C-alpha positions as CSV (number, residue, x, y, z in Angstrom):
1,M,-19.7,20.6,-21.7
2,P,-20.0,16.5,-21.9
3,E,-17.4,15.0,-23.7
4,R,-17.3,14.0,-27.0
5,Y,-17.2,9.9,-27.7
6,D,-14.0,9.1,-29.5
7,P,-14.8,5.5,-31.5
8,G,-10.9,5.1,-30.9
9,E,-11.2,5.1,-27.3
10,A,-12.6,1.6,-27.9
11,I,-10.1,0.4,-29.8
12,A,-7.2,-1.1,-27.9
13,P,-3.7,-2.2,-29.1
14,T,-2.7,-5.8,-29.0
15,G,0.3,-7.7,-28.5
16,A,0.5,-8.5,-31.8
17,G,0.6,-5.2,-33.0
18,G,-3.4,-4.8,-34.5
19,A,-6.2,-4.0,-32.8
20,M,-9.3,-5.1,-31.3
21,D,-13.2,-3.8,-30.7
22,L,-13.2,-4.8,-27.1
23,A,-17.0,-3.8,-27.1
24,T,-17.8,-6.3,-29.9
25,S,-15.5,-9.0,-28.2
26,E,-17.5,-8.7,-25.0
27,G,-20.9,-8.8,-26.5
28,T,-19.9,-11.7,-28.7
29,T,-18.1,-13.3,-25.0
30,L,-21.8,-12.6,-23.4
31,E,-23.5,-14.4,-26.5
32,L,-21.3,-17.5,-26.5
33,D,-22.3,-17.8,-22.3
34,A,-25.7,-17.2,-22.7
35,S,-26.0,-20.1,-25.1
36,A,-23.9,-22.2,-23.5
37,A,-25.7,-21.9,-20.4
38,S,-28.8,-22.5,-22.1
39,G,-27.2,-25.2,-24.0
40,G,-28.7,-24.4,-27.4
41,R,-26.7,-23.1,-30.6
42,A,-25.4,-19.6,-30.0
43,P,-26.5,-17.1,-33.0
44,G,-24.4,-14.8,-34.1
45,G,-22.4,-17.6,-36.8
46,P,-20.2,-20.9,-36.4
47,M,-18.6,-20.1,-33.7
48,G,-21.7,-21.5,-31.4
49,T,-21.6,-24.8,-30.7
50,R,-23.7,-27.2,-28.8
51,P,-21.7,-28.3,-25.3
52,A,-19.8,-31.2,-25.8
53,E,-21.6,-35.0,-25.8
54,R,-20.8,-37.5,-22.7
55,P,-18.3,-40.4,-24.2
56,R,-19.8,-43.6,-24.8
57,S,-18.2,-46.6,-23.2
58,L,-17.1,-49.5,-24.8
59,W,-20.8,-51.5,-24.1
60,S,-22.6,-48.3,-26.2
61,D,-20.6,-48.4,-29.0
62,A,-20.7,-52.4,-29.2
63,W,-24.5,-51.9,-29.5
64,R,-24.6,-49.1,-31.9
65,D,-22.3,-51.3,-33.8
66,L,-24.0,-54.6,-33.6
67,R,-27.4,-52.4,-34.9
68,R,-25.8,-51.3,-37.9
69,N,-24.3,-55.1,-38.8
70,P,-26.5,-57.3,-41.2
71,V,-24.8,-60.1,-40.0
72,F,-25.6,-59.6,-36.6
73,I,-29.5,-58.6,-37.5
74,V,-30.1,-61.9,-39.7
75,S,-28.5,-63.9,-37.3
76,G,-30.1,-62.7,-34.5
77,L,-33.4,-63.3,-35.9
78,V,-32.5,-66.9,-36.9
79,I,-32.0,-67.3,-33.3
80,L,-35.0,-66.0,-31.9
81,F,-37.0,-68.1,-34.2
82,L,-35.0,-71.2,-32.9
83,V,-35.9,-69.9,-29.2
84,V,-39.7,-69.3,-29.8
85,I,-40.2,-72.7,-32.2
86,S,-38.2,-74.5,-29.1
87,I,-40.4,-73.2,-26.2
88,W,-43.5,-73.0,-28.5
89,P,-43.1,-75.5,-31.3
90,S,-46.7,-76.1,-31.7
91,L,-46.7,-72.8,-33.1
92,I,-45.7,-73.8,-36.1
93,A,-46.1,-77.9,-35.7
94,T,-49.6,-79.0,-34.9
95,Q,-49.1,-82.5,-35.1
96,N,-47.0,-85.2,-32.8
97,P,-43.5,-86.2,-33.2
98,L,-43.6,-89.4,-31.2
99,Q,-46.9,-90.6,-33.5
100,C,-46.0,-93.0,-36.3
101,D,-47.8,-94.9,-39.2
102,L,-45.9,-97.5,-40.6
103,A,-47.8,-97.6,-43.5
104,K,-46.5,-94.3,-44.8
105,A,-42.2,-95.4,-43.9
106,Q,-40.2,-93.4,-46.0
107,Q,-42.6,-91.7,-48.2
108,G,-41.8,-87.9,-50.1
109,S,-43.6,-84.8,-49.4
110,Q,-47.5,-85.3,-49.1
111,P,-50.2,-82.1,-48.5
112,G,-49.9,-81.3,-44.6
113,H,-46.5,-83.5,-44.7
114,P,-44.1,-81.2,-46.6
115,F,-40.7,-82.8,-45.6
116,G,-42.4,-86.8,-46.0
117,F,-42.1,-89.4,-43.5
118,N,-39.2,-91.3,-42.0
119,G,-38.2,-94.7,-41.6
120,Q,-40.8,-95.4,-38.5
121,G,-43.5,-93.2,-40.6
122,C,-43.2,-90.5,-37.9
123,D,-43.4,-86.7,-39.9
124,V,-40.2,-85.3,-40.8
125,Y,-41.3,-81.9,-40.2
126,T,-43.0,-82.5,-36.9
127,R,-39.7,-83.9,-35.9
128,T,-37.5,-81.2,-37.5
129,V,-39.6,-78.5,-35.5
130,Y,-39.5,-80.4,-31.6
131,G,-35.9,-81.5,-32.6
132,A,-34.9,-78.0,-31.5
133,R,-35.9,-78.0,-28.3
134,A,-33.1,-80.3,-27.6
135,S,-30.6,-79.3,-29.2
136,V,-31.0,-75.5,-27.9
137,T,-31.7,-76.7,-24.4
138,V,-28.1,-78.4,-24.5
139,G,-26.5,-75.3,-26.5
140,V,-27.4,-73.0,-24.2
141,C,-27.1,-74.4,-20.8
142,A,-23.9,-76.2,-21.5
143,T,-22.8,-72.4,-22.2
144,L,-23.9,-70.9,-19.2
145,G,-22.5,-73.5,-17.0
146,V,-19.7,-73.6,-19.0
147,A,-18.9,-69.7,-18.9
148,L,-19.8,-69.8,-14.9
149,I,-17.6,-72.7,-13.8
150,G,-14.8,-71.2,-16.5
151,S,-14.9,-67.4,-15.2
152,V,-15.0,-68.1,-11.5
153,F,-11.7,-70.5,-11.5
154,G,-10.0,-68.5,-14.4
155,G,-11.2,-65.2,-13.0
156,L,-9.6,-66.2,-9.3
157,A,-6.6,-67.9,-10.4
158,G,-5.8,-64.6,-13.0
159,F,-6.1,-62.3,-10.1
160,F,-4.5,-63.8,-7.1
161,G,-2.1,-66.0,-9.2
162,G,0.5,-67.9,-7.1
163,A,0.2,-71.5,-6.2
164,S,-4.1,-71.2,-7.3
165,D,-2.5,-70.3,-10.8
166,A,-0.2,-73.0,-11.0
167,I,-2.6,-75.7,-9.7
168,L,-5.4,-74.5,-12.2
169,S,-2.9,-74.6,-14.8
170,R,-1.8,-78.6,-14.4
171,V,-5.4,-78.9,-14.5
172,T,-7.2,-77.7,-17.3
173,D,-3.6,-78.8,-19.3
174,I,-5.0,-82.5,-17.8
175,F,-8.7,-81.9,-19.3
176,F,-6.9,-81.1,-22.9
177,G,-5.3,-84.1,-23.1
178,I,-8.7,-85.5,-23.4
179,P,-9.9,-86.1,-26.6
180,V,-14.0,-84.8,-26.9
181,V,-16.0,-87.1,-28.8
182,L,-13.6,-90.3,-27.0
183,G,-14.9,-89.1,-23.5
184,G,-17.8,-89.2,-24.7
185,L,-18.4,-92.1,-25.8
186,V,-16.9,-93.3,-22.3
187,L,-18.2,-91.3,-19.8
188,L,-21.8,-91.3,-21.4
189,S,-21.9,-95.0,-22.7
190,V,-22.8,-96.2,-19.2
191,V,-25.7,-93.6,-18.6
192,T,-28.8,-95.0,-19.4
193,S,-31.2,-91.6,-18.6
194,S,-32.8,-90.2,-21.8
195,T,-32.9,-86.4,-20.7
196,V,-31.0,-83.7,-21.6
197,W,-28.9,-83.4,-18.3
198,P,-26.1,-85.8,-18.3
199,V,-25.0,-84.2,-21.9
200,I,-25.1,-81.2,-20.6
201,G,-22.7,-82.3,-17.5
202,F,-20.4,-84.0,-19.4
203,M,-20.0,-80.9,-22.1
204,V,-19.5,-78.6,-19.1
205,L,-16.9,-81.0,-17.3
206,L,-14.8,-81.3,-20.9
207,G,-15.2,-77.4,-21.9
208,W,-14.6,-74.9,-19.0
209,P,-11.1,-75.2,-18.9
210,Q,-11.1,-73.3,-22.5
211,L,-13.1,-70.9,-20.7
212,S,-11.1,-70.6,-17.6
213,R,-7.9,-70.1,-19.8
214,I,-9.3,-67.1,-21.7
215,A,-10.8,-65.3,-18.3
216,R,-7.4,-65.9,-16.6
217,G,-5.4,-64.2,-19.7
218,S,-8.2,-61.2,-19.8
219,V,-8.2,-60.7,-15.7
220,I,-4.3,-60.8,-16.2
221,T,-4.3,-58.0,-18.7
222,A,-7.0,-55.6,-17.0
223,K,-5.8,-55.9,-13.8
224,Q,-2.7,-54.2,-14.9
225,N,-4.7,-51.2,-15.9
226,D,-3.7,-48.0,-14.1
227,Y,-7.3,-47.6,-12.2
228,V,-7.0,-51.0,-10.8
229,Q,-3.7,-49.7,-9.6
230,A,-5.0,-46.7,-8.3
231,A,-7.9,-48.6,-6.5
232,R,-6.0,-51.1,-4.9
233,A,-3.9,-47.8,-3.6
234,L,-7.0,-46.2,-2.0
235,G,-7.6,-49.4,0.0
236,A,-10.3,-51.3,-2.2
237,S,-11.0,-54.6,-1.2
238,N,-10.3,-57.9,-3.5
239,S,-14.1,-58.1,-3.8
240,R,-14.2,-54.2,-4.9
241,M,-11.7,-54.8,-7.1
242,L,-13.1,-57.8,-8.9
243,L,-16.7,-56.7,-9.2
244,R,-16.0,-53.2,-9.8
245,H,-13.4,-52.8,-11.6
246,I,-11.6,-55.5,-13.1
247,A,-14.6,-58.1,-14.1
248,P,-16.4,-55.4,-16.3
249,N,-13.3,-54.7,-18.5
250,A,-12.4,-58.6,-18.4
251,V,-15.6,-60.2,-19.6
252,A,-15.9,-59.4,-23.1
253,P,-13.4,-62.3,-24.3
254,V,-15.5,-64.4,-22.4
255,I,-18.7,-63.2,-23.6
256,V,-16.9,-63.6,-27.4
257,V,-16.0,-66.9,-27.1
258,A,-18.7,-68.5,-25.6
259,T,-20.7,-67.1,-27.9
260,I,-18.9,-69.1,-31.0
261,A,-18.7,-72.0,-28.4
262,L,-22.6,-72.3,-28.1
263,G,-22.9,-73.4,-32.0
264,T,-20.0,-76.1,-30.9
265,Y,-21.9,-77.1,-28.2
266,I,-25.3,-78.2,-30.6
267,S,-23.2,-79.8,-33.0
268,L,-21.3,-81.7,-30.4
269,E,-24.7,-83.4,-29.2
270,A,-25.7,-84.0,-32.6
271,T,-22.9,-86.1,-32.8
272,L,-23.0,-88.1,-29.2
273,S,-26.2,-88.7,-30.3
274,F,-25.2,-89.8,-33.9
275,L,-22.9,-92.2,-32.5
276,G,-25.7,-93.3,-29.6
277,V,-24.3,-92.1,-26.7
278,G,-25.5,-88.5,-26.7
279,L,-29.6,-88.2,-26.4
280,K,-31.8,-91.1,-26.8
281,P,-35.9,-92.1,-27.7
282,P,-38.1,-91.1,-26.9
283,T,-36.0,-87.7,-26.6
284,V,-36.7,-86.1,-30.3
285,S,-33.0,-84.6,-31.2
286,W,-31.5,-83.6,-34.7
287,G,-28.5,-85.8,-34.0
288,I,-30.6,-88.9,-33.3
289,D,-32.8,-88.4,-36.7
290,I,-30.1,-87.8,-38.7
291,S,-28.5,-91.0,-37.3
292,S,-31.6,-93.3,-38.1
293,A,-31.9,-91.8,-41.3
294,S,-28.4,-92.2,-42.5
295,P,-28.9,-95.8,-43.9
296,Y,-31.2,-94.7,-46.0
297,I,-29.9,-91.7,-47.8
298,R,-29.7,-93.3,-51.1
299,N,-33.6,-94.5,-51.0
300,A,-34.8,-91.4,-49.2
301,P,-32.6,-88.5,-48.6
302,H,-35.5,-86.0,-47.2
303,M,-35.0,-88.0,-44.1
304,L,-31.5,-86.9,-43.5
305,L,-31.4,-83.4,-45.0
306,W,-33.8,-82.0,-43.5
307,P,-32.6,-82.6,-40.2
308,A,-28.9,-82.0,-41.3
309,G,-30.1,-78.9,-42.6
310,A,-31.7,-76.9,-39.6
311,L,-28.8,-78.2,-37.7
312,A,-25.9,-76.9,-40.0
313,I,-28.3,-73.6,-39.8
314,T,-28.3,-73.1,-36.4
315,V,-24.6,-73.6,-35.7
316,L,-24.2,-71.4,-38.7
317,A,-26.2,-68.6,-37.0
318,F,-24.6,-68.6,-33.8
319,I,-20.7,-68.6,-35.2
320,M,-21.7,-65.7,-37.1
321,L,-23.5,-64.0,-33.6
322,G,-20.3,-64.8,-31.9
323,D,-18.2,-63.3,-35.2
324,A,-20.4,-60.1,-35.0
325,V,-19.9,-59.8,-31.3
326,R,-16.2,-60.0,-31.4
327,D,-15.9,-57.5,-34.3
328,A,-17.9,-55.3,-31.8
329,L,-16.5,-56.0,-29.0
330,D,-12.6,-55.8,-30.0
331,P,-11.1,-51.8,-30.1
332,K,-8.5,-53.3,-32.5
333,L,-11.0,-54.2,-35.2
334,R,-12.8,-50.9,-35.4
């Protein structure tokens, strides 16, 4: 005679004094396992969830925050526009910036000449557009040179320490004692070249100590982390630790400071050109135009306002970009 099925046999006592339906529990477990294996949501209620997402890195989190930051978007669009007109100024300015007509000197806005003319009869709009090339070139090249030299010297001094760190500290102290504008007046006054490279070299010469201090402190902080100590214990070479473990985690402060400093170098170029020791004619520069327009500010203020306004917008855009990058890369500000 077949045995009768007793539902009570499927009920097992638990340690808490209750009962658990083993058949139901096993079925639910099998459904959850199948759902997890297929990567889908398990049927049967809120217990089924998707597999845990892969954790994002600092850079992916920073990029996600930057895309949602209106300050970054606005400043990025302005900088993109400046870069485009620096490379191809003829896209929005069809005239020659060096072609002048003395009969139109200091005249205001006219059809085809929205910004008027300067003291030599040159079109202010065309010169303002072409002046972006020299300013952006000086700012970008000086920033790249400062970041490269400062990161290498500061990173090596912070990693190895000892005598190299002490020598770097004393050298940077000497450079910090040199006033930037006074140093430019002394060093660039003997240069006769009208190209941008003497100005870029001067900025790199006096600018790398600041980035080296930033890189040194960042590397000293990064090399004390546990993953660096573990790599050292496993026998990793110094070059591997620097390139694979320390540099990627120490470069964020350097990027932030370099981005903000780029706007500073553009304004420094304009200052040196205004004082007559920076870029020289026939190079078209905002600083040169501001310097030549300053005596006529009462009679023809448009000669000064347009290049000065372009300079102010450019510097502000790079500073805003640096602030947005700093907020995205600094975990303490999240």
